C-alpha positions, -999 to 999 in steps of 0.1 A, spaced: -260 -397 650 -279 -365 646 -292 -355 611 -274 -322 611 -241 -340 619 -248 -366 591 -254 -337 567 -221 -321 577 -203 -354 572 -218 -357 537 -207 -321 529 -172 -331 542 -169 -363 521 -180 -344 490 -146 -325 492 -123 -344 468 -93 -342 492 -68 -366 475 -34 -357 489 -20 -344 456 -51 -321 450 -37 -293 472 -66 -269 467 -91 -296 477 -72 -306 508 -71 -269 517 -109 -268 512 -112 -297 537 -90 -277 561 -113 -247 557 -143 -270 565 -126 -279 598 -118 -243 607 -154 -232 599 -168 -260 619 -149 -248 650 -152 -210 642 -168 -202 676 -141 -221 696 -111 -202 709 -83 -218 688 -50 -205 674 -45 -220 640 -11 -225 623 0 -242 591 32 -261 583 41 -262 546 54 -291 527 86 -291 507 64 -305 479 44 -277 463 17 -302 452 9 -311 489 -12 -290 513 3 -280 546 -3 -297 580 -30 -278 599 -26 -275 636 -48 -257 661 -40 -250 698 -66 -242 725 -62 -207 737 -70 -218 772 -39 -234 787 -28 -245 821 10 -252 823 4 -275 853 -16 -299 833 -5 -324 806 -13 -316 770 -35 -338 747 -32 -339 709 -61 -352 688 -51 -361 653 -67 -373 620 -59 -372 583 -81 -353 560 -68 -367 528 -84 -397 511 -69 -426 491 -89 -421 459 -74 -400 431 -109 -394 417 -143 -395 434 -164 -384 404 -180 -418 399 -186 -425 436 -223 -426 449 -229 -411 483 -258 -431 498 -275 -430 532 -293 -460 545 -309 -467 579 -276 -478 594 -248 -468 571 -234 -439 551 -216 -449 519 -190 -426 504 -153 -418 498 -134 -413 530 -164 -420 553 -146 -446 575 -111 -436 565 -113 -412 580 -135 -381 577 -159 -395 603 -130 -398 627 -121 -362 620 -157 -352 627 -156 -370 660 -127 -347 669 -147 -317 659 -178 -328 678 -158 -336 709 -141 -302 708 -175 -285 707 -188 -306 736 -157 -298 757 -160 -261 749 -197 -262 762 -184 -277 794 -156 -252 797 -131 -280 794 -114 -271 761 -79 -265 774 -44 -279 769 -56 -295 736 -38 -295 702 -56 -305 670 -34 -319 643 -48 -326 608 -24 -342 584 -27 -339 546 -11 -370 531 -13 -399 556 -25 -423 528 9 -418 511 31 -414 543 53 -387 528 68 -378 561 101 -366 547 82 -339 527 72 -322 560 103 -310 579 82 -298 609 69 -332 619 98 -338 642 93 -305 661 56 -311 663 61 -346 677 86 -334 704 58 -313 720 32 -342 722 26 -358 755 -7 -377 750 -18 -386 715 -53 -398 705 -56 -410 669 -90 -411 653 -87 -439 627 -116 -463 630 -118 -501 628 -123 -509 592 -132 -538 570 -161 -550 593 -185 -574 577 -208 -576 608 -224 -546 624 -205 -538 655 -218 -538 691 -221 -502 701 -214 -512 737 -179 -525 727 -149 -506 715 -114 -517 704 -84 -493 709 -50 -498 693 -20 -499 717 6 -513 693 11 -510 655 35 -526 631 61 -504 614 62 -499 577 90 -495 552 84 -488 515 111 -487 488 116 -485 451 147 -500 436 157 -490 400 181 -510 379 198 -496 348 221 -513 323 232 -514 287 205 -538 274 210 -553 240 197 -579 216 190 -612 234 197 -633 202 230 -616 194 246 -614 228 252 -651 234 280 -650 261 273 -646 298 298 -618 300 279 -598 274 244 -602 289 233 -576 314 196 -573 322 180 -549 346 151 -574 350 174 -603 358 192 -582 384 160 -573 401 146 -608 400 177 -620 419 176 -591 443 139 -597 449 145 -632 461 171 -620 486 148 -593 498 119 -617 504 143 -639 524 145 -611 549 110 -620 561 107 -636 595 72 -647 602 80 -658 638 90 -622 645 61 -607 626 82 -594 597 65 -597 563 77 -583 529 59 -579 497 72 -570 462 40 -552 451 50 -539 417 76 -548 391 81 -526 360 106 -529 331 116 -543 299 110 -535 262 104 -567 243 108 -604 247 140 -605 227 156 -574 244 178 -576 275 160 -551 297 180 -518 300 159 -507 329 135 -521 355 120 -511 389 105 -528 418 84 -514 447 83 -532 480 65 -530 513 78 -544 546 58 -546 579 78 -550 611 67 -558 646 97 -544 665 123 -517 663 150 -544 661 134 -559 630 128 -524 616 165 -516 619 176 -550 605 154 -549 574 161 -512 568 198 -517 570 198 -547 547 177 -531 520 197 -499 520 230 -518 518 220 -537 486 246 -535 459 245 -549 423 253 -586 417 260 -578 380 286 -550 384 276 -535 350 241 -528 363 235 -497 384 210 -497 413 192 -468 429 173 -475 461 149 -449 473 130 -449 507 93 -441 499 76 -449 532 90 -448 567 70 -455 598 84 -467 630 68 -496 649 46 -485 678 54 -508 706 31 -515 735 49 -492 759 42 -486 796 29 -452 786 5 -467 761 -8 -492 785 -13 -466 812 -34 -445 788 -53 -476 777 -62 -485 814 -75 -450 818 -96 -454 787 -109 -487 799 -119 -470 832 -137 -443 813 -155 -469 792 -169 -486 823 -182 -453 835 -202 -447 802 -212 -483 796 -186 -492 770 -165 -523 771 -130 -515 758 -104 -540 747 -70 -535 731 -58 -547 697 -25 -548 678 -26 -537 641 -5 -543 611 -14 -512 592 4 -479 598 -12 -445 608 0 -411 621 6 -429 654 37 -445 638 54 -415 624 47 -392 654 61 -418 679 91 -424 656 102 -388 664 92 -391 701 89 -426 715 78 -412 749 44 -402 736 15 -419 754 -8 -429 725 -40 -448 715 -55 -453 681 -90 -463 669 -108 -434 687 -128 -430 655 -160 -448 644 -158 -481 625 -170 -490 590 -161 -512 561 -150 -513 525 -120 -490 531 -101 -481 499 -130 -494 477 -160 -478 461 -182 -495 488 -166 -477 517 -191 -470 545 -195 -458 581 -218 -475 607 -239 -445 618 -247 -458 653 -210 -460 663 -204 -423 660 -220 -409 691 -203 -435 715 -169 -423 701 -177 -387 709 -187 -396 744 -156 -417 750 -134 -389 736 -149 -362 758 -147 -383 790 -112 -396 783 -99 -361 776 -115 -349 809 -100 -378 828 -65 -371 814 -68 -335 824 -79 -344 859 -50 -369 863 
């Protein structure tokens, strides 16, 4: 990885682009546009319905051949950390530590470097660049243009990188994601009359929001099916006022991971059909996160085989992997299941979502080479 590219990545990760810091995310978008200022691209923004969120940034190559397929390169420029003021950016012989290095500003930089290289070779054509602003929160419903954007995608390359690696990876090997689990996230609020626990001593008088959600939580957890890859977690439980008060309000937050569309539909329908067991309690169920499973389709496998062929040509051994975490791969294919897509085109690192997040520097250049060659091969085919 060249020193000047490392310096640009450090400049990039210094931008505090937490999704709800709109002005900082826009600064990150400006960084992207400035990086590619000499490349013939038409830029357009798609605003969110939430005024606190920055728009989606999309660039389209001015050079276009309608006889060829299109390729969309995507990455998110938001980071998971609400505040990076106490982070230390540190460069060692083999790693760069800092917020968003692996997840996923290095992946975005791979896109930018690949675009520059393609432009030099007069091959920057039929390419869309898609930079999302809130992937860490998956607020898809706040961007009404996602569906229309997805309908125009034929080949999708996603630049997440393999994370949480404890051992330095072999730069002659590369994993690509051909299948991802779906994700559903919900909040369920319960409201009731509450009351004094010591005074209300008949069952018909006792109505607790906490008791209601404890019972509902057990039913929700029973929707898990480990044989089918369906897991559910009640990640947060809020509520109550005091130990001697029947809780007038409570709320749970849950996360479900689903391996197939059938399981996605089953769990989604069951959660959204929940009704109170205590008829005095009122429930409000809100879908917070919604990402379709990405199944290992024929289109994905065809694109993977092409990537594997490219890998052999440049001395890179490529294998496939299935992942449980969601990415922009999930939400774009949820609107258009015919997309041919691969993920993990970005460089790997470790410590994601922690203060020890880092990038393995020697993995960057192989990712750029793979991207350039794969894009050229798609265009040739």
